[in-house]
SEDORO-55149 format. One line per 4 residues: number of its first residue (from 1); their letters; for each residue x, y, z of N, C-alpha, C. Coordinates in steps of 0.1 Angstrom, whole numbers, plus 5000, padded with zeros to 4 digits. Layout:
BEGIN
NUM> a> X Y Z X Y Z X Y Z; ...
END
This chain:
BEGIN
1> mkia> 4022 0505 3229 4026 0492 3226 4030 0491 3212; 4043 0488 3209 4048 0487 3195 4049 0473 3191; 4043 0469 3180 4044 0456 3174 4050 0458 3160; 4061 0452 3157 4068 0454 3144 4070 0440 3137
5> twnv> 4070 0441 3124 4073 0429 3116 4084 0433 3106; 4093 0424 3104 4105 0427 3096 4111 0414 3090; 4112 0413 3077 4119 0403 3070 4134 0407 3070; 4142 0400 3078 4156 0405 3079 4165 0399 3068
9> nsik> 4160 0389 3061 4168 0382 3050 4181 0378 3056; 4181 0369 3066 4193 0363 3072 4196 0371 3085; 4193 0364 3097 4195 0370 3110 4210 0372 3112; 4218 0363 3107 4233 0365 3109 4238 0377 3102
13> mrlp> 4234 0379 3089 4238 0390 3081 4233 0403 3087; 4221 0403 3093 4215 0416 3097 4215 0418 3112; 4223 0410 3119 4223 0411 3134 4227 0425 3139; 4238 0431 3133 4242 0445 3138 4231 0455 3136
17> qlle> 4224 0454 3124 4213 0464 3122 4201 0461 3131; 4199 0449 3133 4187 0445 3142 4190 0450 3156; 4202 0447 3162 4205 0451 3175 4204 0466 3177; 4210 0473 3168 4210 0488 3168 4195 0493 3168
21> wlkr> 4187 0487 3160 4173 0492 3159 4166 0488 3172; 4168 0477 3177 4161 0473 3190 4165 0482 3201; 4178 0486 3202 4182 0495 3212 4176 0509 3210; 4175 0513 3198 4171 0527 3195 4156 0529 3196
25> dapd> 4148 0520 3190 4134 0521 3189 4126 0513 3199; 4132 0503 3204 4127 0494 3215 4112 0490 3213; 4110 0484 3201 4096 0478 3200 4093 0467 3210; 4081 0466 3214 4077 0457 3225 4077 0442 3220
29> ivll> 4072 0440 3207 4071 0427 3201 4076 0428 3187; 4085 0419 3183 4090 0419 3169 4088 0406 3163; 4082 0406 3151 4079 0394 3143 4089 0394 3131; 4098 0384 3132 4108 0383 3121 4105 0372 3111
33> qetk> 4110 0374 3099 4109 0364 3089 4123 0363 3082; 4124 0351 3075 4137 0348 3068 4149 0349 3077; 4148 0342 3088 4160 0342 3097 4171 0333 3091; 4167 0323 3084 4176 0315 3076 4186 0307 3085
37> cvne> 4182 0302 3096 4191 0294 3104 4183 0285 3114; 4189 0274 3118 4182 0265 3127 4182 0272 3141; 4173 0267 3150 4171 0274 3163 4184 0275 3171; 4192 0264 3170 4205 0264 3177 4215 0275 3173
41> afpa> 4213 0279 3160 4223 0289 3155 4218 0303 3156; 4206 0305 3161 4200 0318 3163 4208 0326 3174; 4211 0339 3171 4218 0347 3181 4210 0351 3193; 4206 0341 3201 4196 0343 3212 4202 0352 3223
45> meie> 4215 0349 3226 4221 0356 3238 4221 0372 3236; 4225 0376 3224 4226 0390 3221 4213 0397 3222; 4202 0390 3217 4189 0396 3218 4183 0396 3231; 4185 0384 3238 4179 0383 3252 4186 0393 3261
49> elgy> 4198 0397 3259 4205 0407 3267 4198 0421 3266; 4190 0423 3256 4182 0435 3254 4168 0434 3260; 4166 0423 3267 4153 0422 3274 4142 0415 3267; 4145 0407 3257 4135 0401 3249 4135 0386 3252
53> nlal> 4122 0380 3252 4120 0366 3252 4119 0361 3238; 4122 0349 3235 4122 0344 3221 4113 0332 3219; 4107 0331 3208 4101 0319 3203 4106 0317 3188; 4112 0306 3186 4119 0304 3173 4113 0292 3165
57> hgek> 4113 0293 3152 4110 0282 3143 4119 0284 3131; 4131 0277 3132 4141 0279 3122 4143 0267 3113; 4150 0270 3102 4153 0261 3092 4167 0264 3086; 4175 0254 3083 4188 0257 3078 4188 0263 3064
61> tyng> 4194 0275 3063 4196 0282 3050 4184 0289 3045; 4172 0284 3047 4160 0290 3041 4150 0293 3052; 4140 0302 3048 4128 0305 3056 4132 0309 3070; 4124 0304 3080 4127 0307 3094 4119 0320 3099
65> vail> 4112 0318 3110 4104 0329 3116 4107 0329 3131; 4104 0341 3137 4107 0342 3151 4098 0353 3157; 4096 0352 3170 4089 0362 3178 4098 0367 3189; 4101 0380 3190 4108 0386 3201 4098 0394 3209
69> skfp> 4098 0392 3222 4088 0399 3231 4094 0403 3244; 4091 0415 3248 4095 0420 3261 4087 0414 3272; 4077 0406 3268 4068 0400 3278 4069 0385 3277; 4065 0377 3287 4065 0363 3286 4057 0358 3274
73> ledi> 4062 0347 3268 4055 0341 3257 4049 0327 3262; 4037 0324 3258 4032 0311 3261 4023 0306 3249; 4019 0293 3250 4010 0287 3240 4017 0289 3226; 4030 0286 3225 4038 0288 3213 4034 0276 3203
77> rrgl> 4030 0280 3191 4027 0270 3181 4036 0273 3169; 4042 0262 3164 4051 0263 3153 4045 0255 3141; 4045 0262 3130 4039 0256 3118 4025 0259 3116; 4021 0261 3103 4007 0265 3100 3999 0252 3098
81> pgdd> 3988 0251 3106 3979 0239 3105 3974 0237 3090; 3971 0224 3088 3964 0221 3075 3972 0212 3066; 3985 0210 3069 3993 0201 3060 4005 0196 3069; 4003 0184 3074 4013 0178 3083 4026 0175 3075
85> gdtq> 4026 0174 3062 4038 0172 3055 4046 0184 3051; 4041 0196 3055 4048 0208 3052 4058 0211 3063; 4071 0209 3060 4082 0211 3070 4088 0225 3069; 4084 0233 3060 4090 0246 3058 4087 0255 3070
89> aryi> 4097 0262 3076 4095 0271 3088 4090 0284 3084; 4077 0285 3082 4070 0298 3077 4060 0304 3087; 4057 0298 3098 4047 0303 3107 4050 0300 3121; 4049 0310 3130 4050 0308 3144 4040 0317 3151
93> eaic> 4034 0312 3162 4023 0320 3169 4025 0318 3184; 4022 0329 3192 4023 0328 3206 4014 0338 3213; 4012 0337 3226 4004 0346 3234 4013 0354 3243; 4012 0367 3243 4020 0375 3252 4011 0380 3264
97> sips> 4015 0379 3276 4008 0384 3288 4014 0397 3292; 4006 0408 3292 4011 0421 3294 4005 0427 3307; 4012 0432 3316 4006 0438 3328 3998 0450 3324; 3986 0451 3329 3977 0462 3325 3977 0474 3335
101> lrgs> 3989 0477 3339 3991 0488 3348 3997 0500 3340; 3999 0511 3346 4003 0523 3339 4016 0529 3346; 4023 0537 3338 4034 0545 3343 4045 0537 3350; 4050 0542 3362 4060 0535 3369 4056 0522 3374
105> eata> 4043 0520 3378 4038 0507 3382 4039 0497 3372; 4037 0501 3359 4037 0492 3348 4052 0487 3346; 4061 0497 3346 4075 0493 3344 4080 0483 3355; 4076 0486 3367 4080 0477 3378 4074 0463 3376
109> aiqn> 4061 0463 3372 4054 0450 3371 4060 0442 3359; 4064 0449 3348 4070 0442 3337 4083 0436 3341; 4091 0443 3348 4104 0438 3352 4103 0426 3362; 4093 0428 3371 4090 0417 3380 4086 0404 3374
113> vatn> 4076 0406 3364 4071 0394 3357 4082 0387 3349; 4090 0395 3342 4101 0389 3334 4111 0382 3343; 4115 0388 3355 4125 0382 3364 4119 0369 3370; 4107 0369 3375 4101 0358 3381 4099 0346 3371
117> wias> 4095 0350 3359 4092 0340 3349 4105 0333 3345; 4116 0341 3342 4128 0334 3339 4134 0326 3350; 4132 0330 3362 4137 0322 3374 4129 0309 3376; 4116 0310 3374 4108 0298 3378 4103 0290 3366
121> samp> 4104 0296 3354 4099 0289 3341 4084 0287 3342; 4077 0295 3351 4063 0294 3352 4056 0306 3346; 4045 0304 3339 4039 0315 3332 4031 0323 3342; 4030 0336 3340 4022 0345 3349 4008 0341 3350
125> prnd> 4001 0343 3361 3987 0340 3362 3979 0349 3353; 3968 0344 3348 3959 0352 3339 3948 0358 3348; 3948 0371 3349 3937 0377 3357 3936 0392 3352; 3928 0400 3359 3926 0413 3354 3938 0422 3354
129> eyit> 3949 0417 3360 3961 0425 3359 3969 0424 3346; 3964 0415 3338 3971 0412 3325 3962 0414 3313; 3968 0419 3302 3962 0419 3289 3969 0408 3281; 3962 0400 3274 3968 0390 3265 3966 0394 3251
133> irva> 3977 0392 3243 3977 0395 3229 3983 0383 3222; 3975 0378 3212 3980 0367 3204 3987 0373 3191; 4000 0369 3189 4007 0374 3177 4012 0362 3169; 4015 0365 3157 4020 0355 3148 4029 0361 3138
137> svyv> 4040 0354 3134 4049 0358 3124 4047 0348 3112; 4045 0354 3100 4042 0345 3089 4051 0349 3077; 4056 0339 3070 4064 0342 3058 4057 0334 3047; 4049 0341 3039 4042 0335 3028 4052 0332 3017
141> pngq> 4051 0320 3010 4060 0317 2999 4059 0328 2988; 4071 0330 2982 4071 0339 2971 4063 0334 2959; 4065 0321 2955 4058 0315 2944 4066 0314 2932; 4077 0320 2931 4087 0319 2920 4082 0323 2907
145> dves> 4073 0315 2901 4067 0317 2888 4053 0312 2888; 4044 0319 2881 4030 0315 2882 4027 0301 2875; 4036 0297 2867 4034 0284 2861 4041 0272 2869; 4047 0276 2880 4055 0266 2888 4047 0259 2899
149> skfq> 4051 0248 2904 4045 0241 2915 4046 0250 2928; 4057 0259 2928 4058 0267 2940 4047 0278 2941; 4042 0282 2930 4031 0291 2930 4018 0284 2935; 4016 0271 2932 4005 0264 2937 4006 0262 2952
153> yklr> 4019 0260 2956 4021 0259 2971 4018 0272 2978; 4021 0283 2972 4017 0296 2977 4002 0297 2979; 3995 0293 2969 3980 0294 2970 3975 0285 2981; 3980 0273 2982 3976 0264 2992 3979 0269 3006
157> fldr> 3991 0275 3007 3995 0281 3020 3985 0292 3024; 3982 0301 3015 3972 0312 3018 3958 0306 3021; 3954 0295 3015 3942 0289 3019 3942 0284 3033; 3954 0278 3037 3955 0273 3051 3956 0284 3061
161> lyah> 3962 0295 3057 3963 0307 3066 3948 0312 3068; 3941 0313 3057 3927 0317 3058 3919 0308 3068; 3920 0295 3066 3913 0286 3075 3917 0287 3089; 3930 0290 3092 3935 0291 3106 3930 0304 3112
165> iktl> 3931 0315 3105 3926 0327 3110 3911 0326 3113; 3904 0319 3105 3890 0317 3107 3887 0310 3120; 3896 0301 3125 3894 0295 3138 3898 0304 3149; 3907 0314 3147 3912 0322 3157 3902 0334 3161
169> lpye> 3896 0339 3151 3887 0351 3153 3876 0349 3163; 3870 0338 3163 3859 0336 3173 3863 0337 3188; 3876 0337 3191 3881 0339 3204 3880 0353 3208; 3878 0362 3199 3877 0377 3201 3889 0382 3209
173> eila> 3901 0378 3205 3913 0383 3212 3919 0395 3204; 3928 0402 3211 3937 0411 3204 3947 0403 3197; 3946 0403 3183 3953 0394 3175 3961 0402 3164; 3974 0400 3163 3981 0407 3152 3990 0396 3145
177> iggd> 3988 0395 3132 3995 0386 3124 4004 0394 3114; 4016 0395 3116 4025 0403 3108 4035 0394 3100; 4039 0399 3089 4049 0392 3081 4051 0397 3067; 4059 0389 3060 4061 0391 3046 4051 0382 3039
181> ynia> 4040 0389 3034 4029 0381 3027 4032 0379 3013; 4043 0385 3007 4046 0384 2993 4034 0387 2984; 4026 0397 2988 4015 0401 2980 4014 0416 2981; 4013 0423 2970 4010 0437 2970 3995 0438 2967
185> peda> 3987 0442 2978 3972 0441 2977 3966 0448 2965; 3971 0460 2962 3965 0468 2951 3976 0474 2942; 3972 0479 2931 3981 0486 2922 3988 0498 2929; 3981 0504 2938 3987 0515 2945 3999 0511 2954
189> dvhd> 4000 0498 2956 4011 0493 2964 4023 0489 2955; 4023 0492 2943 4033 0488 2933 4038 0501 2926; 4051 0502 2924 4057 0514 2918 4053 0515 2903; 4052 0503 2897 4049 0502 2882 4039 0491 2880
193> pklw> 4026 0493 2882 4016 0482 2881 4017 0474 2868; 4019 0481 2857 4020 0474 2844 4032 0465 2843; 4043 0469 2849 4055 0461 2849 4053 0448 2857; 4046 0449 2868 4044 0438 2877 4031 0430 2875
197> qgsv> 4023 0435 2865 4010 0428 2863 4011 0413 2861; 4003 0406 2868 4003 0391 2866 4015 0384 2873; 4023 0391 2880 4035 0384 2887 4030 0377 2899; 4039 0369 2905 4035 0361 2917 4032 0370 2929
201> lthd> 4036 0383 2928 4033 0393 2939 4020 0400 2937; 4015 0401 2925 4003 0408 2922 3992 0400 2915; 3994 0388 2913 3985 0379 2906 3971 0380 2912; 3961 0379 2903 3947 0380 2908 3944 0369 2919
205> evrr> 3950 0357 2917 3947 0346 2927 3952 0349 2941; 3964 0355 2942 3969 0358 2955 3962 0370 2961; 3959 0380 2953 3952 0391 2958 3938 0387 2963; 3932 0378 2956 3918 0374 2960 3919 0367 2973
209> rlrr> 3930 0359 2975 3931 0352 2988 3934 0361 2999; 3941 0371 2997 3944 0381 3008 3931 0389 3011; 3923 0392 3001 3910 0399 3004 3901 0390 3012; 3901 0377 3009 3893 0368 3017 3896 0368 3031
213> ilwl> 3909 0369 3034 3914 0370 3048 3909 0383 3054; 3910 0394 3047 3906 0407 3052 3891 0406 3055; 3883 0400 3046 3869 0400 3047 3864 0391 3059; 3873 0383 3064 3869 0375 3076 3867 0385 3088
217> gmyd> 3873 0396 3087 3873 0406 3098 3886 0411 3102; 3897 0409 3094 3910 0413 3097 3912 0427 3090; 3921 0435 3096 3923 0449 3091 3938 0451 3088; 3941 0456 3076 3954 0460 3072 3958 0473 3080
221> afrv> 3967 0471 3090 3970 0482 3099 3975 0495 3091; 3983 0493 3081 3988 0505 3074 3976 0512 3067; 3968 0504 3060 3956 0511 3053 3947 0518 3062; 3944 0512 3074 3935 0519 3083 3942 0531 3089
225> asge> 3955 0530 3093 3961 0541 3100 3963 0553 3090; 3965 0550 3077 3967 0560 3067 3954 0566 3062; 3943 0561 3067 3930 0567 3063 3924 0560 3050; 3930 0549 3046 3925 0542 3035 3916 0530 3039
229> wlva> 3905 0528 3032 3896 0517 3036 3892 0509 3024; 3892 0496 3027 3887 0487 3016 3873 0483 3019; 3865 0485 3008 3850 0481 3009 3847 0470 2999; 3844 0459 3004 3841 0448 2995 3826 0446 2992
233> rkss> 3822 0444 2980 3809 0441 2977 3806 0426 2980; 3796 0423 2988 3793 0410 2993 3790 0400 2982; 3786 0405 2970 3782 0396 2960 3793 0389 2953; 3805 0394 2954 3816 0388 2946 3830 0390 2953
237> fdtl> 3838 0379 2953 3851 0380 2958 3860 0387 2948; 3855 0389 2935 3863 0395 2925 3862 0410 2924; 3853 0416 2932 3850 0430 2931 3856 0438 2943; 3863 0448 2940 3870 0455 2951 3868 0470 2948
241> tthh> 3863 0477 2958 3861 0492 2956 3870 0498 2967; 3878 0508 2964 3887 0514 2973 3883 0529 2975; 3880 0532 2988 3878 0546 2992 3890 0550 3001; 3896 0561 2998 3908 0565 3006 3910 0580 3005
245> spla> 3918 0584 3015 3924 0597 3015 3937 0596 3009; 3939 0601 2996 3951 0599 2989 3964 0603 2996; 3974 0594 2995 3987 0598 3001 3996 0604 2990; 4005 0613 2994 4014 0619 2984 4022 0608 2977
249> ttpy> 4026 0598 2985 4033 0586 2979 4029 0574 2988; 4027 0563 2982 4024 0551 2990 4038 0545 2994; 4041 0544 3007 4053 0538 3012 4054 0524 3008; 4065 0519 3004 4068 0505 3001 4075 0499 3012
253> twwd> 4076 0485 3012 4083 0478 3023 4094 0469 3017; 4095 0468 3004 4105 0460 2997 4110 0466 2985; 4123 0466 2983 4130 0471 2971 4140 0461 2967; 4140 0457 2954 4149 0447 2949 4164 0453 2951
257> yrgn> 4173 0443 2953 4187 0447 2953 4192 0452 2939; 4185 0447 2929 4190 0449 2915 4184 0462 2910; 4190 0467 2899 4185 0479 2892 4184 0492 2899; 4192 0493 2910 4192 0506 2917 4178 0509 2922
261> afaq> 4170 0499 2926 4156 0500 2929 4153 0510 2941; 4161 0508 2951 4158 0517 2963 4161 0531 2960; 4172 0534 2954 4175 0548 2951 4164 0555 2942; 4158 0547 2933 4147 0552 2925 4133 0550 2931
265> dngl> 4133 0545 2943 4120 0542 2950 4111 0533 2942; 4117 0523 2935 4109 0513 2928 4106 0502 2937; 4096 0503 2945 4093 0493 2955 4079 0487 2954; 4076 0478 2964 4063 0472 2965 4060 0471 2980
269> ridh> 4047 0472 2983 4043 0470 2997 4038 0456 2999; 4047 0447 3004 4043 0433 3005 4044 0428 3019; 4048 0436 3029 4049 0433 3043 4037 0439 3050; 4030 0432 3058 4017 0437 3063 4016 0432 3078
273> llls> 4009 0440 3086 4004 0437 3099 3989 0436 3098; 3983 0425 3100 3968 0423 3099 3963 0422 3114; 3953 0429 3117 3947 0430 3130 3933 0425 3131; 3930 0418 3142 3916 0415 3145 3908 0428 3149
277> pqaa> 3895 0427 3149 3887 0439 3153 3891 0444 3167; 3894 0435 3176 3898 0439 3190 3912 0447 3190; 3921 0443 3180 3933 0450 3179 3931 0463 3171; 3923 0463 3161 3921 0474 3152 3915 0486 3161
281> drlg> 3906 0482 3170 3900 0492 3179 3910 0500 3187; 3922 0494 3189 3932 0500 3197 3943 0506 3189; 3941 0506 3175 3952 0511 3166 3955 0526 3169; 3968 0528 3171 3972 0542 3173 3980 0548 3162
285> gcti> 3985 0539 3153 3993 0543 3142 4001 0532 3136; 4006 0534 3123 4013 0524 3117 4023 0531 3107; 4036 0528 3109 4046 0534 3101 4055 0524 3094; 4060 0527 3082 4070 0519 3075 4083 0526 3076
289> eknm> 4093 0519 3083 4106 0525 3086 4115 0524 3074; 4112 0533 3064 4120 0533 3051 4135 0535 3053; 4138 0542 3064 4153 0545 3066 4161 0533 3068; 4155 0522 3073 4162 0510 3076 4166 0503 3063
293> rgve> 4160 0506 3052 4164 0500 3039 4177 0507 3034; 4180 0519 3039 4191 0527 3034 4204 0525 3042; 4204 0517 3053 4216 0515 3061 4225 0506 3053; 4237 0505 3058 4247 0496 3052 4244 0482 3054
297> kasd> 4245 0474 3043 4242 0460 3043 4228 0457 3048; 4218 0465 3043 4204 0464 3047 4198 0452 3041; 4187 0447 3048 4178 0438 3042 4171 0445 3030; 4166 0436 3021 4158 0443 3010 4144 0446 3015
301> htpv> 4140 0442 3027 4127 0446 3033 4130 0456 3044; 4120 0464 3048 4122 0473 3060 4111 0470 3070; 4113 0474 3083 4103 0471 3093 4090 0479 3091; 4079 0473 3095 4066 0479 3096 4062 0479 3111
305> vtel> 4059 0491 3116 4056 0492 3131 4042 0497 3133; 4035 0489 3141 4021 0493 3145 4021 0496 3160; 4014 0507 3164 4012 0510 3177 3997 0507 3182; 3996 0500 3193 3983 0497 3199 3982 0504 3212
309> nl> 3970 0511 3214 3968 0517 3227 3961 0508 3236; 3968 0503 3246 3963 0493 3256 3959 0500 3269
END
């Protein structure tokens, strides 16, 4: 089971790259950010022709999130709870119902479910033949400048995300929340920590808020899959000890268009897939598809792909 997250930085600009990637790698669920278009302008037909169901939460010119799934989507929720006045399209959540069969039986069941669901608009029954996964695509605000009101909005957004995840975890579901978090969790996730020190992507306040989310019981799929573990001292939110198996290089997920950043590998890891314990127990691997940043007219972000063993 492949779940991917990707900030495409305009679905219209990146559609050829997206379609080619979907055909080649065939991820089961894709969480997109920065689609930058209203729902009516989303290229639904081209993506649906590849076998994906869609859940969209768009906004003209800015933001925009989406879920693409080879399985039926239900219980779709648009917008992050906690602020009814926030109209920015930065969060979408849904449940996927997946046949729990294997091999050729699974293939036939998936095709049958998709065909019947599209024809009847009725959701498949929930029973032992199905595994349900809750997924969400999130686009955390960049923050622009630490002295700006946009940075305060980013902090409030992260507080709301923390509160919402806290309500989801007691359901004990397989849960994956992927997206552009606009936070490099540690200095190891930054090509030049001194250069980026105190920025909106590495500021102590945003890192502290991401740690609070992890300490709820969420797991950073890349850190776990690469053998790196975060151990927090219970006495303080400000203390972080890292035990890890060192990587030769820490893969990044974002490289600025300016300054020849990608060619010099001057990147940051700011795109993450966070997993509930039930999802982390099934973690089979997590890869950062760096090659997608090198294609023609690439997004400045690259996909992060997690495999779950169901």
